[in-house]
C-alpha positions, 0 to 999 in steps of 0.5 A, a space after each residue: 609266604 608263598 607268592 602266586 605265579 601270574 602268567 602273562 598272555 605272552 608267556 602262555 604257549 601259543 597253542 593254549 591260546 587257540 581254543 576254537 569252537 567248531 559249529 557244524 550242521 548235519 550237511 557239513 558232517 555228512 558231505 565233508 566228514 573226511 576233511 572235518 576229521 582231518 582238521 580235528 585230528 590235526 588240532 589234537 596233534 597240535 595239543 589244541 583244545 577244541 569243542 564241536 557244536 553239532 545238531 542233537 541227532 548228528 552222528 559225529 563219532 567217525 569224525 571226532 578225536 578223543 580230545 574233542 568235546 562235543 556239545 549237542 544243540 539243542 540239548 532238549 528237542 522239545 517245543 518251547 525249549 528254545 530259550 533254555 537250549 540257548 542258555 545251556 549252549 552259552 553256559 557250556 561254551 563259557 565253561 570251555 572258554 573258546 577264543 574263536 568260533 568257526 562256522 563250517 556250514 553256510 546254513 549256520 552262519 546267522 546262528 554263528 554270528 549271533 553266538 559270537 555276539 553273545 560270547 563277545 568273540 571273533 568268528 571264522 566262516 567257511 563257505 563251500 558253495 556259490 551263491 546268487 545273493 545272501 541275506 543282508 545280515 548273513 555276515 557280521 563285518 565287525 566279528 567275522 574276521 576271516 572267510 575260508 573258501 576251498 576254491 577260487 571260483 567261490 572266492 570270486 563269488 563271495 568277493 562279488 557279493 561282499 566287496 567290502 569283505 574281500 580282504 578277509 577271504 582266505 583260500 585254503 585247499 581242503 587236505 586229504 591223504 593220497 594213496 600210494 598206488 593208483 587203482 586205475 586199471 591195475 586189476 588185470 583183465 577185470 571188467 572196467 568199473 565206472 563210479 559216480 556219486 550224486 544225489 538221486 533227487 532229479 532223474 533228468 540229471 542222469 538222462 544224458 549220462 545213461 544215454 551215453 552208457 547205453 550207446 557204449 553198451 550197444 557198441 560192445 563195451 563191457 563195464 559196470 557203472 556204480 551209482 552211489 547216492 540216495 534221494 526221492 528220485 530212486 523209483 524214477 531212476 529205476 524206471 529209466 534204467 529199465 526202459 534203457 535196458 541197463 539194469 545189468 550194467 548200472 548198479 545203485 548202491 545208496 549211501 556207502 560209508 566210508 565213501 572213499 572205499 567205493 571210490 577206490 574200487 573204481 577205475 573211472 570216476 565221472 561227475 555227470 553235472 556241474 555243481 554249485 558246491 565244492 565236491 569233496 568226492 571229486 578230490 577223494 576220487 583223484 587222491 585214490 587214483 581213479 581216472 576222472 571224467 567231468 564237465 566244466 562249470 560251477 565250482 570246477 577248480 579241480 578240473 584241469 583238462 588233460 592233467 586231472 580229468 577229461 572234459 565233456 559237455 553234460 548236455 551232450 550224450 555224444 560228448 559224454 560217450 566220447 570222454 568215457 570211450 577215450 578212457 576205456 579204449 586206452 587204459 595206459 592213457 587212463 592210468 597216466 591221467 590218474 597218476 597225474 591227478 594224484 600228483 596234483 592232489 599231493 602237491 596242492 591238497 596236503 592235510 598238514 598244509 590245510 591244518 596249518 593254514 586254518 590255525 593261521 586264520 584262527 590266530 589272525 581272527 583273534 588278533 583282529 578283534 583285539 586291534 
């Protein structure tokens, strides 16, 4: 007579209990693709099954690992199919048997809350940007076990809006791989290359930067500014460049993929305006060894004057000019700054530490709902 072997939860390998379902938006895949890929590869390396729930038309081929199951929602992008699409998603997730949900974009927070309730699961929410306020039911105090943030400024913002959930906030630095050698001014006497990446939605955000660039050109500095981005203000930007006589100095290249390649081609990376969201490209620029010029304000945790960047006032063209001039005048200083930033990233933003911390959050989330 054969005896059926019953394995208790305590006898199951820990990694087998961690079955996360990651919920992403088009924005999170586009803007945080590098870090999403690192996380999914890290889960695969730990033999942790994972499923990725993404919009129907979202291109996730570059971020998913072979072992990651992809569920596209809605399955049928047709009118009057909302109920059927939700049913299909629930059935597919039940088949996968996730132990925790992880919402990686604030725009999917309410959807993730509802999904967690339907599946009777805990969920984790990643918040990457500052907010003035949120909807009353944005976060479930019962099911949202942890709130992951990539910066202290965002942690303080969330704690201010949701003081009762402050103990659930977990700061996890986004992880990246640091290039072994810096590319900053290590190409002989080639013309300096300055790179900036910013959406082309409001041409006024570029006016002071381009005015500073014009002043440098007038003074005889030779360099090229590469502007990577796209948006509705492309035509106005072109007119502005024409009016300033900068068509030979400024090159617009649209959305280049992978963006790390264009960052690595630059000597200087400039962040022209303060952002309300964590800028992953600023971290990537530091990791590949470009000298950074940036303004303070918004989510500026990475900006440490003299250690990771030189600082300027975004509203003052002369301040922007002085910051760029400092890097262009002394290439040795620029290289030292780039090396210092690379070392900072190497010490504080490792992929292994990020993956390990996220796994710890998943375990805590499961334990919280059980208690």
